[in-house]
BAFI-284203 format. One line per 4 residues: number of its first residue (from 1); for each residue x, y, z of C-alpha. Coordinates in steps of 0.2 Angstrom, whole numbers, padded with zeros to 4 digits. Example, Ala and Ser with C-alpha at 12.3 -4.5 7.8 and 13.67 -1.06 7.14 Angstrom:
1	0062 -0022 0039 | 0068 -0005 0036 .
END
This chain:
1	-0027 0016 0042 | -0039 0026 0035 | -0057 0028 0041 | -0070 0016 0033 .
5	-0081 0024 0019 | -0100 0025 0022 | -0103 0010 0013 | -0094 0001 0027 .
9	-0082 -0007 0018 | -0064 -0010 0027 | -0052 0004 0024 | -0037 0004 0017 .
13	-0020 -0004 0022 | -0011 0010 0032 | 0005 0017 0024 | 0017 0028 0032 .
17	0035 0035 0029 | 0044 0032 0013 | 0028 0021 0007 | 0016 0034 0009 .
21	0027 0047 -0001 | 0029 0035 -0014 | 0011 0031 -0017 | 0008 0048 -0018 .
25	0020 0048 -0031 | 0033 0061 -0021 | 0051 0057 -0017 | 0052 0046 -0030 .
29	0071 0052 -0033 | 0075 0043 -0018 | 0074 0026 -0028 | 0085 0030 -0043 .
33	0087 0021 -0051 | 0075 0010 -0047 | 0057 0014 -0054 | 0041 0014 -0041 .
37	0024 0008 -0051 | 0008 0016 -0044 | -0007 0005 -0044 | -0013 0002 -0060 .
41	0005 0004 -0069 | 0014 -0011 -0078 | 0034 -0010 -0081 | 0040 -0001 -0094 .
45	0052 -0012 -0100 | 0063 -0028 -0094 | 0081 -0026 -0092 | 0095 -0038 -0099 .
49	0094 -0056 -0094 | 0108 -0066 -0088 | 0111 -0083 -0093 | 0099 -0092 -0081 .
53	0100 -0109 -0088 | 0110 -0117 -0075 | 0101 -0110 -0062 | 0084 -0114 -0069 .
57	0089 -0133 -0071 | 0092 -0133 -0053 | 0077 -0125 -0049 | 0068 -0138 -0059 .
61	0074 -0151 -0051 | 0074 -0145 -0032 | 0054 -0139 -0034 | 0050 -0155 -0042 .
65	0057 -0162 -0025 | 0046 -0149 -0016 | 0031 -0156 -0024 | 0028 -0143 -0036 .
69	0017 -0150 -0050 | 0023 -0138 -0064 | 0042 -0138 -0059 | 0049 -0143 -0074 .
73	0039 -0132 -0086 | 0041 -0118 -0075 | 0060 -0121 -0075 | 0062 -0122 -0093 .
77	0053 -0106 -0098 | 0065 -0099 -0085 | 0079 -0103 -0094 | 0073 -0096 -0109 .
81	0080 -0079 -0110 | 0065 -0072 -0118 | 0057 -0075 -0102 | 0053 -0059 -0090 .
85	0054 -0062 -0070 | 0044 -0057 -0057 | 0052 -0060 -0039 | 0046 -0058 -0021 .
89	0053 -0066 -0005 | 0051 -0069 0014 | 0059 -0078 0029 | 0056 -0096 0029 .
93	0044 -0096 0046 | 0038 -0112 0057 | 0023 -0120 0047 | 0024 -0108 0032 .
97	0026 -0091 0041 | 0013 -0078 0043 | -0001 -0076 0031 | 0008 -0062 0022 .
101	0020 -0074 0016 | 0007 -0084 0006 | 0000 -0068 0001 | 0017 -0063 -0007 .
105	0017 -0080 -0016 | 0000 -0080 -0023 | 0001 -0061 -0028 | 0018 -0064 -0035 .
109	0013 -0078 -0048 | -0004 -0068 -0050 | 0009 -0053 -0057 | 0016 -0065 -0069 .
113	0001 -0070 -0076 | -0006 -0052 -0078 | 0010 -0047 -0087 | 0010 -0061 -0099 .
117	-0009 -0057 -0103 | -0005 -0038 -0105 | 0007 -0042 -0118 | 0010 -0060 -0121 .
121	0029 -0060 -0115 | 0033 -0077 -0107 | 0034 -0071 -0086 | 0039 -0083 -0073 .
125	0037 -0079 -0054 | 0051 -0083 -0042 | 0050 -0082 -0024 | 0066 -0079 -0014 .
129	0067 -0090 0001 | 0079 -0079 0014 | 0087 -0094 0020 | 0104 -0088 0021 .
133	0097 -0074 0036 | 0103 -0080 0054 | 0087 -0070 0063 | 0079 -0086 0072 .
137	0067 -0075 0081 | 0061 -0071 0062 | 0057 -0090 0059 | 0055 -0099 0075 .
141	0036 -0094 0080 | 0017 -0096 0073 | 0003 -0089 0079 | -0014 -0098 0077 .
145	-0031 -0092 0083 | -0037 -0103 0097 | -0055 -0103 0105 | -0048 -0089 0117 .
149	-0038 -0079 0107 | -0021 -0079 0098 | -0009 -0094 0102 | 0010 -0093 0098 .
153	0018 -0109 0095 | 0036 -0105 0097 | 0053 -0116 0094 | 0062 -0108 0109 .
157	0076 -0097 0112 | 0090 -0097 0099 | 0103 -0110 0104 | 0114 -0106 0088 .
161	0115 -0088 0086 | 0123 -0083 0071 | 0120 -0098 0062 | 0109 -0097 0045 .
165	0092 -0103 0046 | 0096 -0113 0030 | 0109 -0125 0039 | 0099 -0127 0054 .
169	0088 -0144 0055 | 0071 -0144 0066 | 0073 -0151 0085 | 0061 -0164 0092 .
173	0052 -0148 0100 | 0042 -0145 0084 | 0032 -0162 0087 | 0025 -0154 0104 .
177	0019 -0138 0094 | 0012 -0148 0079 | 0002 -0158 0093 | -0003 -0141 0100 .
181	-0009 -0135 0083 | -0019 -0151 0082 | -0027 -0148 0098 | -0032 -0131 0093 .
185	-0038 -0135 0074 | -0057 -0135 0071 | -0065 -0140 0055 | -0070 -0154 0046 .
189	-0057 -0153 0033 | -0041 -0149 0044 | -0036 -0169 0046 | -0029 -0172 0030 .
193	-0019 -0154 0030 | -0013 -0157 0048 | -0005 -0175 0046 | 0005 -0167 0029 .
197	0010 -0154 0039 | 0018 -0165 0053 | 0027 -0174 0039 | 0036 -0157 0032 .
201	0039 -0150 0049 | 0047 -0166 0055 | 0061 -0167 0067 | 0078 -0167 0055 .
205	0067 -0156 0042 | 0076 -0141 0035 | 0067 -0124 0037 | 0068 -0120 0016 .
209	0061 -0138 0011 | 0047 -0137 0024 | 0043 -0119 0021 | 0042 -0123 0002 .
213	0033 -0139 0002 | 0017 -0129 0013 | 0018 -0116 0002 | 0018 -0126 -0013 .
217	0004 -0139 -0006 | -0007 -0122 -0003 | -0005 -0114 -0019 | -0004 -0130 -0031 .
221	-0002 -0126 -0050 | -0001 -0108 -0048 | 0014 -0109 -0035 | 0030 -0098 -0042 .
225	0047 -0106 -0043 | 0055 -0107 -0024 | 0074 -0102 -0024 | 0084 -0107 -0008 .
229	0096 -0092 -0007 | 0110 -0105 -0002 | 0106 -0116 -0017 | 0124 -0119 -0024 .
233	0121 -0114 -0042 | 0114 -0098 -0038 | 0129 -0093 -0026 | 0140 -0098 -0042 .
237	0129 -0086 -0052 | 0132 -0074 -0037 | 0150 -0074 -0034 | 0156 -0062 -0050 .
241	0144 -0048 -0040 | 0148 -0052 -0023 | 0167 -0049 -0030 | 0163 -0034 -0037 .
245	0155 -0027 -0020 | 0172 -0031 -0011 | 0181 -0022 -0024 | 0171 -0008 -0025 .
249	0170 -0007 -0007 | 0173 0012 -0005 | 0163 0017 -0019 | 0148 0006 -0010 .
253	0150 0015 0007 | 0150 0033 -0001 | 0136 0030 -0012 | 0125 0024 0002 .
257	0132 0037 0015 | 0126 0049 0002 | 0106 0040 0001 | 0107 0041 0020 .
261	0112 0059 0023 | 0099 0063 0008 | 0085 0054 0017 | 0089 0062 0034 .
265	0089 0080 0025 | 0073 0075 0020 | 0066 0071 0036 | 0068 0052 0034 .
269	0076 0041 0046 | 0084 0026 0036 | 0076 0010 0037 | 0094 0001 0040 .
273	0103 0010 0053 | 0119 0018 0046 | 0135 0007 0049 | 0151 0019 0044 .
277	0164 0006 0039 | 0152 -0009 0037 | 0150 -0019 0021 | 0133 -0026 0015 .
281	0141 -0044 0015 | 0142 -0058 0027 | 0155 -0071 0029 | 0152 -0089 0035 .
285	0165 -0091 0048 | 0165 -0108 0059 | 0147 -0109 0055 | 0143 -0093 0059 .
289	0136 -0079 0048 | 0147 -0063 0055 | 0146 -0044 0046 | 0161 -0041 0034 .
293	0169 -0024 0041 | 0183 -0014 0033 | 0196 -0006 0046 | 0208 0000 0032 .
297	0208 0000 0014 | 0218 -0016 0012 | 0210 -0028 0026 | 0194 -0033 0032 .
301	0187 -0040 0050 | 0172 -0050 0056 | 0160 -0041 0068 | 0163 -0048 0085 .
305	0180 -0056 0080 | 0197 -0050 0085 | 0209 -0046 0073 | 0208 -0043 0054 .
309	0214 -0050 0039 | 0219 -0045 0019 | 0206 -0041 0007 | 0215 -0051 -0006 .
313	0212 -0068 0007 | 0193 -0063 0006 | 0191 -0065 -0013 | 0201 -0079 -0013 .
317	0190 -0086 -0002 | 0173 -0082 -0011 | 0181 -0087 -0029 | 0185 -0106 -0021 .
321	0169 -0106 -0010 | 0154 -0094 -0014 | 0145 -0101 -0001 | 0155 -0093 0011 .
325	0149 -0075 0006 | 0131 -0069 0007 | 0122 -0052 0004 | 0114 -0042 0018 .
329	0098 -0031 0015 | 0107 -0018 0005 | 0116 -0029 -0006 | 0103 -0044 -0006 .
333	0090 -0034 -0020 | 0105 -0031 -0032 | 0113 -0049 -0033 | 0096 -0056 -0033 .
337	0090 -0046 -0048 | 0109 -0048 -0057 | 0107 -0066 -0057 | 0087 -0068 -0062 .
341	0086 -0052 -0073 | 0071 -0047 -0064 | 0061 -0034 -0071 | 0047 -0032 -0058 .
345	0049 -0037 -0039 | 0037 -0036 -0024 | 0040 -0029 -0008 | 0030 -0025 0008 .
349	0030 -0007 0014 | 0045 -0008 0025 | 0056 -0016 0012 | 0052 -0003 0001 .
353	0059 0011 0013 | 0075 0002 0014 | 0076 0001 -0007 | 0080 0020 -0005 .
357	0097 0013 0001 | 0099 -0001 -0008 | 0098 0008 -0024 | 0117 0011 -0021 .
361	0122 -0005 -0026 | 0113 -0006 -0043 | 0122 0009 -0047 | 0141 0002 -0039 .
365	0138 -0016 -0049 | 0131 -0006 -0066 | 0115 -0016 -0067 | 0100 -0013 -0075 .
369	0086 -0007 -0061 | 0069 -0018 -0060 | 0054 -0010 -0056 | 0045 -0012 -0038 .
373	0028 -0014 -0034 | 0019 -0014 -0017 | 0012 -0030 -0013 | -0007 -0034 -0008 .
377	-0015 -0036 0007 | -0028 -0049 0011 | -0041 -0052 0027 | -0048 -0068 0029 .
381	-0065 -0066 0036 | -0080 -0081 0033 | -0098 -0078 0032 | -0101 -0083 0049 .
385	-0089 -0069 0055 | -0098 -0056 0046 | -0114 -0062 0053 | -0106 -0060 0071 .
389	-0100 -0045 0066 | -0118 -0040 0058 | -0124 -0045 0076 | -0113 -0031 0082 .
393	-0122 -0020 0072 | -0105 -0014 0065 | -0096 -0016 0048 | -0078 -0022 0047 .
397	-0072 -0004 0044 | -0078 0001 0060 | -0070 -0015 0069 | -0054 -0011 0062 .
401	-0053 0007 0066 | -0064 0011 0081 | -0068 -0006 0090 | -0071 0006 0106 .
405	-0086 0013 0097 | -0092 -0004 0096 | -0088 -0007 0114 | -0097 0010 0119 .
409	-0112 0004 0109 | -0112 -0012 0118 | -0111 -0005 0135 | -0124 0005 0132 .
413	-0135 -0007 0126 | -0131 -0016 0144 | -0137 -0001 0154 | -0122 0012 0153 .
417	-0130 0024 0142 | -0137 0036 0158 | -0118 0041 0162 | -0115 0051 0146 .
421	-0129 0065 0144 | -0124 0069 0163 | -0107 0069 0160 | -0109 0083 0144 .
425	-0120 0092 0155 | -0109 0093 0170 | -0094 0098 0160 | -0105 0113 0151 .
429	-0109 0118 0169 | -0091 0118 0174 | -0087 0128 0158 | -0099 0143 0161 .
433	-0087 0146 0178 | -0071 0152 0168 | -0077 0168 0160 | -0083 0177 0177 .
437	-0068 0169 0186 | -0055 0176 0176 | -0066 0191 0174 | -0063 0193 0193 .
441	-0044 0188 0195 | -0035 0183 0179 | -0023 0172 0189 | -0038 0159 0192 .
445	-0037 0154 0174 | -0023 0141 0181 | -0035 0135 0195 | -0049 0134 0184 .
449	-0040 0123 0170 | -0033 0112 0185 | -0050 0110 0192 | -0059 0106 0175 .
453	-0047 0094 0171 | -0048 0084 0189 | -0067 0084 0185 | -0065 0079 0167 .
457	-0053 0065 0172 | -0065 0060 0187 | -0079 0057 0177 | -0069 0047 0162 .
461	-0064 0035 0176 | -0083 0032 0183 | -0089 0030 0164 | -0077 0017 0161 .
465	-0082 0009 0178 | -0099 0009 0172 | -0097 0003 0156 | -0086 -0011 0162 .
469	-0101 -0017 0173 | -0112 -0015 0158 | -0101 -0023 0147 | -0103 -0038 0159 .
473	-0119 -0038 0157 | -0118 -0037 0139 | -0106 -0053 0139 | -0111 -0064 0123 .
477	-0109 -0047 0113 | -0091 -0042 0121 | -0085 -0060 0119 | -0091 -0060 0099 .
481	-0082 -0043 0100 | -0066 -0049 0107 | -0065 -0065 0095 | -0068 -0055 0080 .
485	-0054 -0041 0086 | -0042 -0057 0089 | -0046 -0062 0071 | -0044 -0047 0062 .
489	-0031 -0037 0073 | -0023 -0049 0085 | -0013 -0040 0100 | -0015 -0025 0089 .
493	-0006 -0031 0073 | -0014 -0034 0056 | -0020 -0051 0053 | -0008 -0056 0037 .
497	0005 -0051 0048 | 0003 -0062 0064 | -0007 -0075 0061 | 0000 -0091 0051 .
501	-0008 -0097 0035 | -0006 -0115 0042 | -0020 -0110 0055 | -0033 -0106 0040 .
505	-0028 -0120 0031 | -0031 -0131 0047 | -0049 -0125 0048 | -0051 -0124 0028 .
509	-0040 -0138 0022 | -0027 -0136 0006 | -0040 -0128 -0002 | -0038 -0112 0007 .
513	-0024 -0106 -0003 | -0032 -0107 -0019 | -0047 -0098 -0012 | -0033 -0084 -0006 .
517	-0025 -0084 -0023 | -0042 -0083 -0033 | -0048 -0068 -0022 | -0033 -0058 -0023 .
521	-0032 -0041 -0029 | -0016 -0036 -0034 | -0021 -0017 -0030 | -0010 -0013 -0013 .
525	-0021 0001 -0009 | -0036 -0010 -0004 | -0038 -0025 0006 | -0045 -0041 -0002 .
529	-0058 -0049 0009 | -0057 -0067 0008 | -0072 -0078 0011 | -0064 -0097 0011 .
533	-0083 -0104 0015 | -0090 -0098 -0002 | -0094 -0109 -0011 | -0092 -0127 -0004 .
537	-0096 -0137 -0020 | -0080 -0146 -0025 | -0077 -0164 -0024 | -0077 -0172 -0006 .
541	-0086 -0156 0001 | -0069 -0144 0000 | -0071 -0126 -0003 | -0064 -0122 -0022 .
545	-0067 -0103 -0023 | -0068 -0088 -0012 | -0077 -0072 -0013 | -0066 -0056 -0013 .
549	-0071 -0038 -0010 | -0061 -0026 -0017 | -0062 -0014 -0003 | -0060 0005 -0003 .
553	-0055 0017 0009 | -0063 0035 0011 .
END
């Protein structure tokens, strides 16, 4: 992250690698034919739109079952060929996943509304749920903030490796996790939310449905349509595009290899590790999702299984059962946009980086490519949390970027300030020894450097012990600092990537999602700081709005 400005506003999110390059207007040709939207830009034009009527009808029915209050209306608009589509997606994490999933869902709906307001063209938002993914670790845990710090609630180890999340059902262990979440929850509005959460995430429930119900409950009328990537109507629409990737496998591998070589030539490591001879597709075999590989021109193999089979047999299986073949990370964007006719795709920085490789699929399939934009970022900070920070004499920016400075001030306040000036004076006096020593004998330069380093390290260790002792005396301040660190960067990870939205809803109720959506700034280079405590004037004392500060960096 960049340093905070003099106003004390939070710094901008950290961007590195290709995301930083694209934001700076550099290396954009690596995305071609995809166009990257800089902050404030809008898509220039919309690609040709496929026939979405069958898929839209299925989404209307499924989302009505999820509890979406506007499912029929949104599905009817999606079926209209005049409607533009904005899409984002995420894994279907336990209890609704980390905060960033809710941020993405709110942001894609906000983007759709903004585009429609800009030119009057009807625009719908779709959230792609990655239920075909078989990485259980991505969905099996949720972290919430307890009184003593972050608490991870986990379903445990993967007992069904390679099994897609969408075919799994929750076991009895989810009940104990909900009980633990209830123990950790605080706040007068949490009871009703926790009861509903327990109904959705109950033994026997499917990850996709429980995830969609959670997100829709939090966003209400403004929720996007949630698309399960294993939906049978979607798989039928995908079938011809998946077949084309199989038929043009040699072209696809060559195109991806060219992009990987160019990325490495420019000093970048491909986000998805190169896999020569592998396809971007998976096949379900005995319930397990296995990578398809090409051992020769006319056969395919499944990673981890012996032997090979004719490619013609794979194409026949796809035609007979489209649900058996699924796209991986480098094919999924093009397949998604082929069936939805996406105009804009909303991505996180890591996702954006792999689009430099995934762009090959648009070329091979002859598809019009969408524009892509970075998702926005949010920080949940209540008025009470700000008050605690103020008592430390600090700002959000300093806490996010330089918490050690706050700790040093607290230690000095606790009586550790006497060390720093003496340490500086001692180091200055030692430095005076270098010139006369080297003039006497140049070979003493190395001995001086070792002595200087030894003394410096000893003084650092001593000062650290003094600070620790002073910090214990300044116990209330240090406890406040640790609590705020756990909230904003739990375990050194950005809040939205680790803490579950369900934990915030347990504190503020379902209206938390509306607060987030209302306060979200779509500029990805600035944090939206959301205060769910302000105001609390709604019916029954529920919070009805949030205040947001679009926080710029230096």
